[in-house]
gemmi code that builds the backbone of each chain (N, CA, C; Angstrom):
import gemmi

chains = {
    "A": [
        ("MET", (0.835, -1.100, -0.048), (0.088, -0.117, 0.046), (0.947, 1.135, 0.048)),
        ("ASN", (0.626, 2.218, -0.787), (1.392, 3.420, -0.980), (0.848, 4.579, -0.040)),
        ("PRO", (1.496, 5.612, 0.463), (0.983, 6.362, 1.074), (-0.219, 7.038, 0.349)),
        ("GLY", (-0.580, 7.535, -0.486), (-1.493, 7.977, -1.193), (-2.792, 7.013, -1.019)),
        ("GLU", (-2.732, 5.692, -1.050), (-3.777, 4.976, -0.701), (-4.104, 4.881, 0.842)),
        ("LEU", (-3.102, 5.390, 1.512), (-3.172, 5.196, 2.817), (-4.217, 6.283, 3.372)),
        ("LEU", (-3.831, 7.320, 3.006), (-4.564, 8.616, 3.331), (-6.136, 8.826, 2.497)),
        ("LYS", (-6.203, 7.656, 1.633), (-7.172, 8.402, 0.878), (-7.326, 9.569, -0.324)),
        ("ILE", (-6.063, 9.764, -0.510), (-5.683, 10.909, -1.500), (-5.746, 10.241, -3.195)),
        ("GLU", (-6.596, 10.866, -3.937), (-6.409, 10.301, -5.174), (-5.319, 10.952, -5.691)),
        ("ASN", (-4.732, 11.915, -5.797), (-4.025, 12.250, -6.335), (-2.671, 13.489, -5.738)),
        ("PRO", (-1.646, 12.570, -4.859), (-0.893, 13.349, -3.904), (-0.368, 14.680, -4.775)),
        ("ALA", (-0.208, 14.471, -6.270), (0.366, 15.669, -6.774), (-0.416, 16.990, -6.642)),
        ("GLU", (-1.661, 16.704, -6.675), (-2.347, 17.897, -6.473), (-2.530, 18.597, -5.026)),
        ("VAL", (-2.534, 17.928, -4.052), (-2.201, 17.989, -2.931), (-1.027, 18.738, -2.513)),
        ("ILE", (0.214, 18.408, -2.992), (1.414, 19.029, -3.088), (1.138, 20.493, -3.624)),
        ("SER", (0.657, 20.695, -4.758), (0.553, 21.676, -5.555), (-0.159, 22.824, -4.621)),
        ("PHE", (-1.293, 22.347, -3.995), (-2.337, 23.097, -3.256), (-1.355, 23.283, -1.810)),
        ("ALA", (-0.728, 22.395, -1.219), (0.220, 22.956, -0.021), (1.432, 23.906, -0.144)),
        ("MET", (1.867, 23.564, -1.398), (3.264, 24.543, -1.704), (3.073, 26.106, -1.284)),
        ("PRO", (2.154, 26.639, -1.767), (1.905, 28.117, -1.603), (1.475, 28.691, -0.038)),
        ("ILE", (0.699, 27.711, 0.285), (0.226, 27.764, 1.624), (1.637, 28.028, 2.496)),
        ("ILE", (2.271, 26.710, 2.517), (3.562, 26.508, 3.213), (4.419, 28.180, 3.170)),
        ("LEU", (4.563, 28.218, 1.696), (5.454, 29.578, 1.416), (5.141, 30.712, 2.235)),
        ("VAL", (3.386, 31.033, 1.911), (3.166, 32.287, 2.567), (3.355, 32.022, 4.006)),
        ("ALA", (3.012, 31.211, 4.589), (2.814, 31.026, 6.066), (4.598, 31.381, 6.505)),
        ("LEU", (5.344, 30.878, 5.874), (6.894, 31.072, 6.303), (7.230, 32.230, 5.994)),
        ("VAL", (7.012, 32.895, 4.890), (7.343, 34.073, 4.819), (6.433, 35.456, 5.480)),
        ("LEU", (5.462, 35.194, 6.118), (4.823, 36.138, 7.081), (5.340, 35.925, 8.432)),
        ("PHE", (5.856, 34.507, 8.972), (6.998, 34.288, 9.873), (8.024, 35.153, 9.865)),
        ("PHE", (8.541, 34.897, 8.970), (9.834, 35.207, 8.721), (9.832, 37.095, 8.750)),
        ("LEU", (8.733, 37.581, 8.256), (8.858, 39.122, 8.362), (8.254, 39.690, 9.494)),
        ("VAL", (7.657, 39.010, 10.225), (6.855, 39.224, 11.669), (8.497, 39.482, 12.484)),
        ("LEU", (9.126, 38.352, 12.468), (10.113, 38.039, 13.122), (11.308, 39.281, 12.690)),
        ("ALA", (11.195, 39.688, 11.582), (12.250, 40.529, 11.241), (11.791, 41.915, 12.030)),
        ("ILE", (10.837, 42.069, 11.911), (10.111, 43.496, 12.881), (10.441, 43.158, 14.332)),
        ("VAL", (10.191, 42.039, 14.778), (10.148, 42.196, 16.484), (11.624, 41.920, 16.793)),
        ("LEU", (12.484, 41.176, 15.749), (14.048, 41.489, 16.041), (14.876, 42.639, 16.083)),
        ("SER", (14.400, 43.597, 14.936), (14.907, 44.819, 14.692), (14.577, 45.750, 15.845)),
        ("TYR", (13.181, 45.762, 16.395), (12.621, 46.085, 17.519), (13.478, 45.906, 18.892)),
        ("HIS", (13.888, 44.736, 19.046), (14.330, 44.444, 20.210), (16.001, 44.927, 20.045)),
        ("TRP", (16.643, 44.978, 19.025), (17.818, 45.215, 18.899), (18.265, 46.654, 19.031)),
        ("ARG", (17.313, 47.577, 18.594), (17.335, 48.811, 18.840), (16.864, 49.281, 20.222)),
        ("LYS", (15.628, 48.631, 20.615), (15.101, 49.087, 21.970), (16.145, 48.878, 23.167)),
        ("TYR", (16.759, 47.496, 23.131), (17.812, 47.120, 24.115), (19.037, 47.916, 23.951)),
        ("GLY", (19.491, 48.910, 23.271), (20.720, 49.274, 23.539), (21.677, 49.136, 22.599)),
        ("VAL", (21.426, 48.149, 21.681), (22.131, 47.813, 20.585), (22.647, 48.924, 19.594)),
        ("GLY", (23.897, 49.094, 19.091), (24.203, 50.194, 18.299), (23.453, 49.935, 16.902)),
        ("ARG", (23.573, 51.029, 16.028), (22.610, 51.271, 14.910), (23.477, 50.516, 13.894)),
        ("VAL", (24.777, 50.475, 13.946), (25.640, 49.689, 12.721), (25.503, 48.141, 13.098)),
        ("ARG", (25.866, 47.763, 14.217), (25.428, 46.244, 14.692), (24.276, 45.964, 14.266)),
        ("ALA", (23.155, 46.546, 14.965), (21.357, 46.194, 14.544), (21.381, 46.226, 13.097)),
        ("ALA", (21.930, 47.112, 12.236), (21.695, 47.041, 10.800), (22.423, 45.605, 10.171)),
        ("ILE", (23.691, 45.282, 10.565), (24.341, 44.129, 10.250), (23.452, 43.014, 10.212)),
        ("PHE", (23.275, 42.871, 11.480), (22.432, 41.823, 12.102), (20.925, 41.552, 11.326)),
        ("MET", (20.464, 42.797, 10.996), (19.194, 42.764, 10.079), (19.185, 42.158, 9.037)),
        ("TRP", (20.431, 42.792, 8.290), (20.756, 42.478, 6.864), (20.970, 41.129, 6.438)),
        ("THR", (21.963, 40.519, 7.675), (22.216, 39.114, 7.484), (21.292, 38.266, 7.511)),
        ("TYR", (20.067, 38.735, 8.751), (19.028, 37.991, 8.704), (18.004, 37.942, 7.404)),
        ("LEU", (17.784, 39.096, 6.912), (16.921, 39.122, 5.548), (17.508, 38.926, 4.448)),
        ("ILE", (19.134, 38.840, 4.106), (19.472, 38.469, 2.893), (19.606, 36.891, 2.930)),
        ("GLY", (19.743, 36.070, 4.210), (19.749, 34.779, 4.062), (18.339, 34.112, 4.119)),
        ("GLY", (17.333, 35.129, 4.663), (16.062, 34.420, 4.267), (15.381, 34.774, 3.046)),
        ("ILE", (15.827, 35.932, 2.194), (15.595, 35.992, 1.218), (15.964, 34.811, -0.035)),
        ("ILE", (17.357, 34.488, 0.451), (17.812, 33.191, -0.329), (16.876, 31.984, -0.322)),
        ("PHE", (16.580, 31.582, 0.881), (15.812, 30.780, 1.215), (14.388, 30.945, 0.479)),
        ("ILE", (13.891, 31.859, 0.514), (12.480, 31.940, -0.188), (12.570, 31.995, -1.483)),
        ("GLY", (13.588, 32.676, -1.974), (13.939, 32.558, -3.441), (14.030, 31.052, -3.871)),
        ("ALA", (14.758, 30.075, -3.092), (14.760, 28.806, -3.547), (13.410, 28.039, -3.244)),
        ("MET", (12.631, 28.552, -2.496), (11.203, 27.694, -2.244), (10.687, 28.492, -3.569)),
        ("VAL", (10.685, 29.734, -4.096), (9.613, 30.192, -4.986), (10.123, 29.413, -6.276)),
        ("THR", (11.533, 29.471, -6.461), (12.146, 28.865, -7.858), (11.709, 27.104, -7.783)),
        ("ALA", (11.507, 26.442, -6.785), (10.894, 25.055, -6.673), (9.554, 24.998, -6.968)),
        ("LYS", (8.785, 26.036, -6.525), (7.327, 26.120, -6.765), (7.112, 26.377, -8.170)),
        ("LEU", (7.717, 27.386, -9.054), (7.597, 27.613, -10.052), (8.112, 26.454, -11.075)),
        ("SER", (9.031, 25.672, -10.509), (9.344, 24.286, -11.566), (8.600, 23.142, -11.125)),
        ("TYR", (7.955, 23.358, -10.373), (6.832, 22.000, -9.830), (6.151, 21.703, -11.300)),
    ],
    "B": [
        ("MET", (17.044, 49.441, 27.125), (17.823, 50.300, 27.327), (18.251, 50.402, 28.771)),
        ("ILE", (19.379, 50.569, 29.143), (19.754, 50.613, 30.543), (19.749, 52.078, 30.868)),
        ("ASP", (19.037, 52.583, 31.811), (19.373, 54.161, 31.987), (20.173, 54.150, 33.397)),
        ("LEU", (21.481, 55.010, 32.850), (22.329, 55.106, 34.012), (22.104, 56.206, 34.614)),
        ("HIS", (22.482, 56.117, 36.026), (22.309, 57.077, 36.835), (23.376, 58.522, 36.707)),
        ("PRO", (23.370, 59.637, 36.845), (24.213, 60.618, 36.707), (25.756, 60.162, 37.320)),
        ("GLU", (26.770, 60.520, 36.788), (27.909, 59.903, 37.393), (28.305, 58.541, 37.307)),
        ("GLU", (27.072, 57.599, 36.482), (27.567, 56.358, 36.768), (28.147, 55.841, 35.534)),
        ("LYS", (29.304, 54.908, 35.656), (30.106, 54.449, 34.298), (30.020, 53.100, 34.037)),
        ("ILE", (30.046, 52.850, 33.269), (29.605, 51.221, 32.798), (31.348, 50.763, 32.787)),
        ("VAL", (31.735, 49.652, 33.649), (32.793, 49.183, 33.594), (33.352, 47.832, 33.260)),
        ("LEU", (32.043, 47.327, 32.818), (32.224, 45.749, 32.315), (30.814, 45.625, 31.900)),
        ("VAL", (31.069, 44.964, 30.396), (29.614, 44.101, 29.786), (30.044, 42.910, 29.700)),
        ("VAL", (29.516, 41.989, 30.091), (29.896, 40.416, 29.596), (28.743, 39.834, 29.276)),
        ("ARG", (29.085, 38.953, 28.589), (27.821, 38.103, 27.808), (28.272, 36.602, 28.362)),
        ("ARG", (27.184, 35.758, 28.294), (27.444, 34.195, 28.155), (28.692, 33.768, 27.236)),
        ("HIS", (29.445, 32.796, 27.631), (30.517, 32.359, 26.520), (29.957, 31.863, 25.325)),
        ("TRP", (30.825, 32.063, 24.273), (30.229, 32.044, 22.973), (30.231, 30.211, 22.731)),
        ("PHE", (31.117, 29.419, 23.508), (30.844, 27.927, 23.465), (29.566, 27.677, 24.131)),
        ("VAL", (28.841, 28.319, 25.117), (27.389, 28.167, 25.633), (26.622, 28.168, 24.506)),
        ("PHE", (26.706, 29.423, 23.913), (25.773, 29.735, 22.469), (25.748, 28.843, 21.398)),
        ("LEU", (27.297, 28.251, 21.364), (27.431, 27.322, 20.301), (26.928, 25.690, 20.913)),
        ("GLY", (26.657, 25.386, 21.846), (25.923, 24.614, 22.448), (24.542, 24.340, 22.266)),
        ("GLU", (23.775, 25.746, 22.086), (22.709, 25.877, 21.813), (22.152, 25.744, 20.446)),
        ("VAL", (22.968, 26.211, 19.717), (22.734, 26.047, 18.286), (23.456, 24.973, 17.399)),
        ("PHE", (23.904, 23.627, 18.609), (24.586, 22.563, 17.851), (23.261, 21.753, 17.183)),
        ("ALA", (22.186, 21.746, 17.860), (21.160, 20.822, 17.405), (20.710, 21.615, 16.032)),
        ("LEU", (20.639, 22.881, 15.933), (20.276, 23.642, 14.594), (21.165, 23.102, 13.546)),
        ("ILE", (22.388, 22.997, 13.780), (23.539, 22.674, 12.792), (23.195, 21.444, 12.439)),
        ("LEU", (23.002, 20.137, 13.211), (22.670, 19.125, 13.007), (21.384, 18.844, 11.947)),
        ("ALA", (20.272, 19.583, 12.444), (19.111, 19.658, 11.767), (19.231, 20.459, 10.541)),
        ("ALA", (20.048, 21.422, 10.197), (20.380, 21.960, 8.812), (21.013, 20.968, 7.781)),
        ("LEU", (21.680, 19.821, 8.390), (22.100, 18.811, 7.722), (21.281, 17.648, 7.036)),
        ("LEU", (20.065, 18.085, 7.715), (19.308, 16.690, 7.316), (19.233, 16.789, 5.650)),
        ("PRO", (18.746, 17.931, 5.088), (18.270, 17.789, 3.617), (19.321, 17.340, 2.976)),
        ("LEU", (20.712, 17.099, 3.459), (21.752, 16.492, 2.307), (21.377, 15.182, 2.510)),
        ("ALA", (20.582, 14.232, 3.193), (19.846, 13.031, 3.492), (19.287, 12.704, 1.864)),
        ("PHE", (18.476, 13.711, 1.469), (17.639, 13.376, 0.295), (18.411, 12.753, -0.747)),
        ("PRO", (19.530, 13.161, -1.270), (20.255, 12.501, -2.201), (20.411, 10.910, -2.121)),
        ("ILE", (20.685, 10.838, -0.776), (21.051, 9.303, -0.379), (19.612, 8.633, -0.704)),
        ("PHE", (18.648, 9.274, -0.281), (17.314, 8.733, -0.366), (16.599, 8.651, -1.609)),
        ("SER", (17.357, 9.103, -2.688), (16.834, 9.695, -3.776), (15.884, 8.651, -4.662)),
        ("ASN", (16.428, 7.273, -4.590), (16.240, 6.170, -5.271), (14.776, 5.620, -4.468)),
        ("TYR", (14.929, 5.865, -3.057), (13.498, 5.495, -2.425), (12.597, 6.465, -2.778)),
        ("LEU", (12.793, 7.888, -2.856), (11.941, 8.758, -3.009), (11.225, 8.909, -4.792)),
        ("TYR", (12.091, 8.352, -5.668), (11.706, 8.417, -6.882), (10.621, 6.890, -7.042)),
        ("ASP", (11.048, 5.765, -6.086), (9.939, 4.484, -6.117), (8.721, 5.184, -5.437)),
        ("LEU", (8.749, 5.804, -4.615), (7.729, 6.232, -3.809), (6.577, 6.905, -4.460)),
        ("GLY", (7.197, 8.321, -4.858), (6.298, 9.269, -5.635), (6.307, 8.974, -7.501)),
        ("GLY", (7.010, 8.055, -7.711), (7.411, 7.797, -9.195), (5.844, 7.465, -9.906)),
        ("LYS", (5.066, 6.917, -8.956), (3.650, 6.828, -9.812), (2.801, 7.835, -9.997)),
        ("TYR", (3.033, 8.941, -9.514), (2.035, 10.355, -9.529), (3.115, 11.419, -9.925)),
        ("LEU", (4.401, 11.331, -9.530), (5.278, 12.671, -9.779), (6.127, 12.387, -11.059)),
        ("ALA", (6.720, 13.339, -11.985), (7.583, 13.077, -12.622), (9.130, 13.422, -11.675)),
        ("GLN", (10.095, 12.906, -12.321), (11.261, 13.151, -11.571), (11.862, 14.837, -11.093)),
        ("SER", (11.179, 15.539, -12.143), (11.595, 16.767, -11.988), (10.864, 17.260, -11.136)),
        ("GLN", (9.394, 16.704, -10.723), (8.744, 17.368, -9.924), (9.091, 16.834, -8.295)),
        ("ILE", (9.590, 15.679, -8.129), (10.152, 15.051, -6.935), (11.304, 15.896, -6.835)),
        ("ILE", (12.222, 16.110, -7.755), (13.406, 17.052, -7.083), (12.776, 18.645, -6.735)),
        ("ALA", (11.874, 19.270, -7.517), (11.145, 20.481, -7.144), (10.654, 20.147, -5.699)),
        ("VAL", (9.769, 19.336, -5.186), (9.594, 19.109, -3.824), (10.303, 19.060, -2.843)),
        ("THR", (11.717, 18.229, -3.132), (12.438, 17.922, -2.103), (13.440, 19.215, -1.946)),
        ("THR", (13.517, 20.307, -3.286), (14.120, 21.345, -2.955), (13.250, 22.498, -2.151)),
        ("PHE", (11.982, 22.388, -2.366), (10.986, 23.082, -1.772), (11.056, 23.018, -0.203)),
        ("VAL", (11.129, 21.576, 0.215), (11.051, 21.462, 1.494), (12.406, 21.523, 2.379)),
        ("SER", (13.255, 21.527, 1.460), (14.444, 21.726, 2.192), (14.743, 23.100, 2.224)),
        ("ALA", (14.358, 23.806, 1.285), (14.523, 25.278, 1.757), (13.730, 25.924, 2.644)),
        ("ALA", (12.190, 25.244, 2.713), (11.589, 25.786, 3.669), (11.914, 25.338, 5.158)),
        ("TRP", (12.651, 24.195, 5.360), (13.004, 23.871, 6.642), (14.460, 24.650, 6.860)),
        ("LEU", (15.385, 24.853, 6.133), (16.530, 25.746, 6.007), (16.082, 27.244, 6.552)),
        ("LEU", (14.878, 27.723, 5.923), (14.378, 29.281, 6.182), (13.595, 29.085, 8.118)),
        ("LEU", (13.064, 27.958, 8.065), (12.844, 27.684, 9.819), (14.130, 27.701, 10.477)),
        ("LEU", (14.973, 27.161, 10.074), (15.935, 26.956, 11.173), (17.005, 28.134, 11.117)),
        ("TRP", (16.922, 29.142, 10.162), (17.383, 30.346, 9.936), (16.674, 31.377, 11.083)),
        ("VAL", (15.420, 31.348, 10.911), (14.664, 32.284, 11.844), (14.903, 31.787, 13.033)),
        ("ILE", (14.764, 30.788, 13.653), (15.056, 29.943, 14.835), (16.387, 30.667, 15.656)),
        ("PHE", (17.642, 30.393, 14.773), (18.866, 30.645, 14.917), (19.088, 32.323, 15.415)),
        ("PHE", (18.274, 33.029, 14.554), (18.334, 34.402, 15.134), (17.380, 34.786, 16.156)),
        ("ILE", (16.882, 34.061, 16.609), (15.931, 33.990, 17.729), (16.890, 33.710, 19.060)),
        ("ILE", (17.640, 32.563, 18.613), (18.560, 32.065, 19.798), (19.696, 33.326, 20.000)),
        ("PHE", (20.131, 33.616, 18.932), (21.336, 34.711, 18.861), (21.122, 36.012, 19.668)),
        ("THR", (19.603, 36.135, 19.178), (19.001, 37.556, 19.646), (19.079, 37.612, 21.312)),
        ("ASN", (18.517, 36.332, 21.745), (18.370, 36.037, 23.320), (19.874, 36.070, 24.052)),
        ("TYR", (20.952, 35.210, 23.175), (22.140, 35.252, 23.677), (22.963, 36.572, 23.864)),
        ("TYR", (22.309, 37.612, 22.649), (23.417, 38.828, 22.485), (22.758, 39.841, 23.481)),
        ("LEU", (21.386, 39.604, 23.959), (20.810, 40.967, 25.021), (20.816, 40.189, 26.347)),
        ("ASP", (21.330, 39.107, 26.546), (21.527, 38.777, 27.929), (22.697, 38.816, 28.551)),
        ("THR", (22.933, 39.874, 28.974), (24.167, 40.829, 29.681), (24.160, 40.990, 30.931)),
        ("LEU", (25.504, 41.050, 31.509), (25.840, 41.373, 32.854), (26.657, 42.827, 32.882)),
        ("ILE", (25.702, 43.810, 33.407), (26.626, 45.124, 33.265), (26.999, 45.481, 34.676)),
        ("VAL", (28.308, 45.767, 34.902), (28.953, 46.235, 36.034), (29.179, 47.549, 35.886)),
        ("THR", (28.733, 48.395, 36.534), (29.128, 50.071, 36.692), (29.702, 50.208, 37.949)),
        ("ASN", (30.282, 51.474, 37.977), (30.885, 51.639, 39.256), (29.910, 52.039, 40.680)),
        ("GLN", (28.472, 52.135, 40.219), (27.566, 51.877, 41.195), (26.844, 50.767, 41.488)),
        ("ARG", (26.349, 50.092, 40.727), (25.656, 48.779, 40.581), (26.028, 47.673, 39.529)),
        ("ILE", (25.216, 46.516, 40.026), (25.266, 45.646, 39.098), (23.886, 45.165, 38.463)),
        ("ILE", (23.779, 45.185, 37.268), (22.710, 44.773, 36.372), (22.762, 43.640, 35.533)),
        ("ASP", (21.907, 42.531, 35.910), (21.734, 41.246, 35.274), (20.491, 41.477, 34.441)),
        ("VAL", (20.889, 41.578, 33.059), (19.835, 41.451, 32.129), (19.370, 39.729, 31.691)),
        ("ASP", (18.550, 39.533, 31.891), (18.489, 38.183, 31.454), (17.113, 37.856, 30.458)),
        ("GLN", (17.478, 37.915, 29.342), (16.653, 37.760, 27.945), (16.238, 36.181, 28.093)),
        ("VAL", (15.158, 36.052, 28.810), (14.720, 34.635, 28.797), (14.409, 34.193, 27.137)),
        ("ASN", (12.978, 34.934, 26.616), (13.127, 34.512, 25.229), (12.386, 36.178, 24.722)),
        ("LEU", (12.017, 35.832, 23.377), (11.968, 37.183, 22.785), (10.885, 38.314, 23.379)),
        ("PHE", (9.925, 37.358, 24.346), (9.164, 38.353, 24.816), (8.852, 38.309, 26.448)),
        ("ALA", (10.040, 38.107, 26.734), (10.378, 37.935, 28.147), (11.609, 38.478, 28.529)),
        ("ARG", (11.967, 39.488, 29.476), (12.917, 40.026, 29.845), (13.021, 40.346, 31.287)),
        ("ASP", (14.299, 39.699, 32.079), (14.117, 39.675, 33.356), (15.742, 40.917, 34.001)),
        ("ILE", (15.249, 41.839, 34.531), (16.323, 42.664, 34.563), (16.707, 42.811, 36.402)),
        ("ALA", (17.725, 42.353, 36.856), (17.696, 42.270, 38.169), (19.054, 43.412, 38.639)),
        ("THR", (18.941, 44.282, 39.546), (19.917, 45.273, 39.825), (20.339, 45.156, 41.501)),
        ("ALA", (21.440, 45.176, 41.702), (21.869, 45.250, 42.904), (23.060, 46.247, 43.068)),
        ("PRO", (22.570, 47.537, 44.043), (24.062, 48.211, 44.242), (25.179, 47.355, 44.747)),
        ("LEU", (26.470, 48.304, 44.400), (27.548, 47.884, 44.575), (27.780, 47.382, 46.103)),
        ("GLY", (27.266, 48.054, 46.785), (27.520, 48.206, 48.084), (26.413, 47.078, 49.123)),
        ("SER", (25.609, 46.796, 48.405), (24.851, 45.507, 48.799), (25.529, 43.980, 48.332)),
        ("VAL", (26.357, 44.038, 47.730), (27.190, 42.702, 47.475), (27.957, 42.089, 48.320)),
        ("GLN", (27.857, 41.239, 49.020), (28.390, 40.537, 50.088), (29.482, 39.664, 49.644)),
        ("ASP", (29.034, 38.697, 48.692), (29.919, 37.564, 48.456), (29.695, 37.282, 46.744)),
        ("VAL", (31.212, 36.910, 46.434), (30.775, 36.868, 45.006), (31.462, 35.273, 45.012)),
        ("LYS", (30.895, 34.566, 44.168), (30.921, 33.019, 44.196), (31.290, 32.754, 42.823)),
        ("ILE", (32.126, 31.779, 42.262), (32.285, 31.436, 40.810), (32.341, 29.752, 40.800)),
        ("GLU", (31.398, 29.273, 39.990), (31.709, 27.911, 39.593), (32.287, 27.448, 38.166)),
        ("ILE", (33.161, 27.064, 38.146), (33.540, 26.282, 36.888), (33.682, 24.675, 37.090)),
        ("LEU", (32.431, 24.279, 35.953), (32.333, 22.899, 36.433), (32.421, 22.075, 35.054)),
        ("GLY", (33.189, 21.177, 35.232), (33.380, 20.247, 34.059), (34.703, 20.757, 33.288)),
        ("ILE", (34.994, 19.600, 32.220), (36.514, 19.896, 31.452), (36.344, 20.948, 30.374)),
        ("LEU", (34.987, 21.197, 29.775), (34.735, 22.003, 28.737), (34.704, 23.435, 29.366)),
        ("ALA", (34.160, 23.473, 30.482), (34.050, 24.902, 31.093), (35.490, 25.344, 31.452)),
        ("THR", (36.280, 24.372, 31.911), (37.576, 24.839, 32.338), (38.610, 25.065, 31.178)),
        ("MET", (38.301, 24.272, 29.999), (39.301, 24.651, 28.827), (38.865, 25.730, 28.180)),
        ("PHE", (37.510, 26.019, 28.251), (36.901, 27.198, 27.590), (36.882, 28.614, 28.375)),
        ("ASN", (37.192, 28.113, 29.622), (36.940, 29.437, 30.789), (35.800, 30.086, 30.874)),
        ("TYR", (34.589, 29.278, 31.171), (33.669, 29.751, 31.452), (32.878, 29.158, 32.559)),
        ("GLY", (31.692, 30.041, 33.277), (31.497, 29.317, 34.502), (30.005, 30.108, 34.884)),
        ("ASN", (29.705, 29.549, 36.255), (28.487, 30.386, 36.893), (28.982, 31.692, 37.745)),
        ("LEU", (28.346, 32.271, 37.973), (28.486, 33.457, 39.045), (27.418, 34.009, 39.911)),
        ("HIS", (27.760, 33.368, 41.222), (26.589, 33.838, 42.031), (26.984, 35.143, 42.697)),
        ("LEU", (26.095, 36.123, 43.053), (26.371, 37.133, 43.627), (25.461, 37.192, 44.567)),
        ("GLN", (26.067, 37.137, 45.840), (25.426, 37.252, 47.197), (24.955, 38.716, 47.616)),
        ("THR", (23.529, 39.129, 47.761), (23.432, 40.528, 47.939), (22.837, 40.515, 49.546)),
        ("ALA", (22.871, 41.826, 50.285), (22.529, 42.011, 51.573), (21.146, 41.845, 51.405)),
        ("GLY", (20.352, 41.331, 52.634), (18.834, 41.191, 52.655), (18.602, 39.685, 52.338)),
        ("GLY", (18.418, 39.097, 53.538), (18.274, 37.499, 53.456), (18.871, 36.983, 52.599)),
        ("ASP", (18.067, 36.106, 51.695), (18.626, 35.001, 50.577), (18.728, 35.507, 49.118)),
        ("LYS", (18.847, 36.688, 49.143), (19.038, 37.559, 47.432), (20.043, 36.809, 47.034)),
        ("GLU", (20.058, 36.170, 45.879), (21.218, 35.904, 45.209), (20.752, 36.026, 43.689)),
        ("ILE", (21.803, 36.713, 42.964), (21.789, 36.733, 41.556), (22.845, 35.679, 40.824)),
        ("VAL", (22.035, 34.833, 39.807), (22.931, 33.812, 39.236), (23.147, 34.153, 38.040)),
        ("ILE", (24.326, 34.191, 37.457), (24.609, 34.201, 36.091), (25.300, 32.898, 35.391)),
        ("ARG", (24.855, 32.369, 34.433), (25.202, 31.138, 34.131), (25.981, 31.250, 32.797)),
        ("GLY", (27.186, 30.358, 32.574), (27.732, 30.383, 31.521), (28.357, 31.513, 31.184)),
        ("ILE", (29.004, 32.213, 31.917), (29.807, 33.555, 31.924), (30.929, 33.451, 31.374)),
        ("GLN", (31.621, 34.073, 30.454), (32.937, 34.232, 29.996), (33.909, 34.590, 31.034)),
        ("ASN", (34.979, 34.019, 31.274), (36.040, 34.679, 32.230), (35.558, 35.044, 33.577)),
        ("PRO", (35.271, 33.943, 34.350), (34.358, 34.140, 35.312), (35.200, 34.787, 36.858)),
        ("GLU", (36.564, 34.365, 36.448), (37.534, 34.712, 37.409), (38.052, 36.161, 37.422)),
        ("TYR", (37.789, 36.707, 36.187), (38.182, 38.180, 35.845), (36.894, 38.998, 36.132)),
        ("VAL", (35.810, 38.362, 36.007), (34.522, 39.226, 36.355), (34.684, 39.468, 37.814)),
        ("LYS", (34.901, 38.187, 38.528), (34.698, 38.553, 39.768), (35.657, 39.314, 40.445)),
        ("LYS", (37.178, 39.257, 39.973), (37.987, 39.955, 40.555), (37.682, 41.546, 40.326)),
        ("LEU", (37.125, 42.005, 39.052), (36.605, 43.294, 38.771), (35.552, 43.857, 39.641)),
        ("ILE", (34.607, 43.006, 39.642), (33.402, 43.380, 40.600), (34.007, 43.629, 42.066)),
        ("MET", (34.943, 42.744, 42.731), (35.629, 43.020, 43.960), (36.312, 44.397, 44.133)),
        ("SER", (37.191, 44.386, 42.905), (38.082, 45.683, 43.215), (37.270, 46.968, 42.991)),
        ("THR", (36.153, 47.013, 42.126), (35.221, 47.957, 41.956), (34.324, 48.327, 43.164)),
        ("HIS", (34.260, 47.252, 43.943), (33.568, 47.379, 45.087), (34.336, 47.947, 46.147)),
        ("GLN", (35.666, 47.592, 46.216), (36.550, 48.144, 47.180), (36.809, 49.561, 47.054)),
        ("SER", (36.845, 49.918, 45.388), (37.293, 51.117, 45.230), (36.129, 52.229, 45.245)),
        ("GLU", (35.036, 52.049, 44.926), (33.870, 52.883, 45.049), (33.002, 52.933, 46.097)),
        ("VAL", (33.025, 51.728, 47.081), (31.903, 51.546, 48.360), (32.849, 52.067, 49.309)),
        ("PRO", (32.562, 53.055, 50.279), (33.293, 53.409, 51.249), (33.227, 52.067, 52.375)),
        ("SER", (34.473, 51.872, 52.790), (34.321, 50.525, 53.612), (33.735, 51.010, 54.912)),
        ("HIS", (33.508, 49.738, 55.692), (32.778, 49.964, 56.931), (33.767, 50.487, 58.011)),
        ("ASN", (35.381, 50.007, 58.058), (36.125, 50.286, 58.891), (36.109, 51.790, 58.679)),
        ("SER", (36.135, 52.455, 57.799), (36.412, 53.980, 57.806), (35.311, 54.479, 58.475)),
        ("ALA", (33.944, 53.967, 58.166), (32.706, 54.480, 58.617), (32.729, 54.462, 60.189)),
        ("HIS", (33.388, 53.461, 60.628), (33.330, 53.145, 62.192), (34.764, 52.911, 62.611)),
        ("PRO", (35.363, 53.930, 62.596), (36.742, 53.617, 63.220), (37.060, 52.958, 64.803)),
    ],
}
model = gemmi.Model(1)
for chain_id, residues in chains.items():
    chain = gemmi.Chain(chain_id)
    for i, (resn, *xyz) in enumerate(residues, 1):
        res = gemmi.Residue()
        res.name, res.seqid = resn, gemmi.SeqId(i, " ")
        for name, pos in zip(("N", "CA", "C"), xyz):
            atom = gemmi.Atom()
            atom.name, atom.element = name, gemmi.Element(name[0])
            atom.pos, atom.b_iso = gemmi.Position(*pos), 0.0
            res.add_atom(atom)
        chain.add_residue(res)
    model.add_chain(chain)
structure = gemmi.Structure()
structure.add_model(model)
structure.setup_entities()
């Protein structure tokens, strides 16, 4: 018995196609909310402007790379 | 942000040792290596999904899942790093401030005037703590059983000496007050 039959899913390809954008949007929202919260913390709790900027840009660039990989994979699916 | 009193000067700002931080992110590093297992199981994945998906689609799904997994770990890493970086012990010429960043939305700040410090104890426990020079610092303050504990602090011996020397130089001694 394959997993598709076990879960009574007619076509797993459609489920994956449906789930991909939901996962993508959820993770991007999570990522952006954290970006706001982290930058707030770093500035409010006395970290210098330059260090806070380096921290935030590292966070954002890394995140954009992973989000870009997700979007590319979704488009090539 | 810590508001300093007039004429208050920061003598030392110290964080937990980087090795303690590394210990916290070690599980994340292992988790980040998980997507490397996909190529090892590629034949199994092709057999499993081959009935419904083309090989290119399976590659797209594994890439998507790997990127999503790494993004999640990336975010968690920055939360851990923020908690580590904002968790500080500040020694000024008037008081000791222990900022404990418990998590992103929980922050605990304990302050003790230097004059109220009665005893400073350090603990260096284990071979790694000895090698990398980190340990726990216990500050016993006046007034019952009040104690500030800072765990995994770097160079605890130096911090202890600095607190004691600042205490001696900044706080008038009892002997001079009662000759």
